[in-house]
C-alpha positions, 0 to 999 in steps of 0.5 A: 426571080420568084413571081408572086400573084396579086389576087383581085376580085375581078382578075389576077395580075402578077406582082413581082414588080421590077423592070428596065427600059429598052428601045428594042422593038422586040421587047415588051411595049413598056420597054419601048416607052419614052420618059422625060427627065422627071420620069413622066411618060411622054410617048405614049402621052395619054393613058385612058381607062374605059372601065374604072371602079369609081363610076367614071368611064374613059378616065385619062391619066399621065403615067410616071415611072418609078425605079425598078429596085424591088420596091416599085409597088411601094414606090408607086403607091408612095408617089401617088399619095405624095402627089395627091397631097401636092408634093411631087416626091423626089426619090430620096423621099419616096424611098424613105416612105416606101421603106416605112410602108414596108415596116408598117405593113409588116407590123399590121400583118403581124398584129395579134388582133385587127381586121382589114377590109378586102371587098366592100364591107367584107373584112378579114383578120390580119392574122388570116391574111398573113397566113394566106400570104405566107402559104402562097410564098411557101413560108412560115408567117415569121419568115414572111414578115422578116422578108417583108421587113428586110425588102426581100419580098416584093409587094403584092395583093396582101400588102396592097390590101393593108396599104389601102386600109392604112391610107384609107384610100382605094388602090386600083390596079390597071394593065395595058390593053395592047394589041401587038399584032396591030401596033406595027412596032410603034408606040401610039400616043394614047394607050388603053388601060383595063382596070383589073380591080381595086383594093379598099373600094369602101374608102371614099373621099370624105371631102368629095362633096366639095368641088375641087376648083374651090380648093385647088384653084390655080394648081395643076389638075389631077394632083389631088386624086384621092383614089390611087391608081397603079399601072402594072406592066410587063417589063420582060423576062417574066418581070412585072413593074409598077408605075403611078397613074395620075388623073389628068382631070380632078374628079369627085 
């Protein structure tokens, strides 16, 4: 499968996001993870990022998987957004949102005018971003848009840039920090994460000055994280897969 790269400010992660689960100890760690029926990862149970772009170290997450259907990046963003609004997100709904996201992203990229924030206050025109994305895929701009609309193109950096601007939320990308030599073929209860960078870091929560307990008292923690966190894992056979990271604690 064609691999497409997500270029981040402080790193690069691959963004053709597909994968399956396996119990073989010879496969990548993600394929040895254990998931509950609701697709929440229960082994490992904890994911901790020692570095984040929100000014908080050792942020702890749970991870929820999404289907590897070629749309996992869009599905992961849809799940994080849905959860932040208090909805769990069944897959029928998430698939509908993911499809709509594709169409909206394609519409933004093909617009004759408009700018998108890419780093801090630095902006790029939608047309320039489309030209760059199409060139990376060795496609004409029209063909890129058509492939995006038809679901023939996996989501990557350009799409995450657009989504962060549409949602007006930061989207951070993480990878596993995995020492295979010291893992002894076992899955630890806690996995360390590395934040690879963030799209739309300029979009801060406008209600962050309001203490979370004043708004969501009695509801599960982490459900209202304004910031979207996505874990990209090695799924084997050169494939990358996106999952949703949900903060265990509310933060401002």
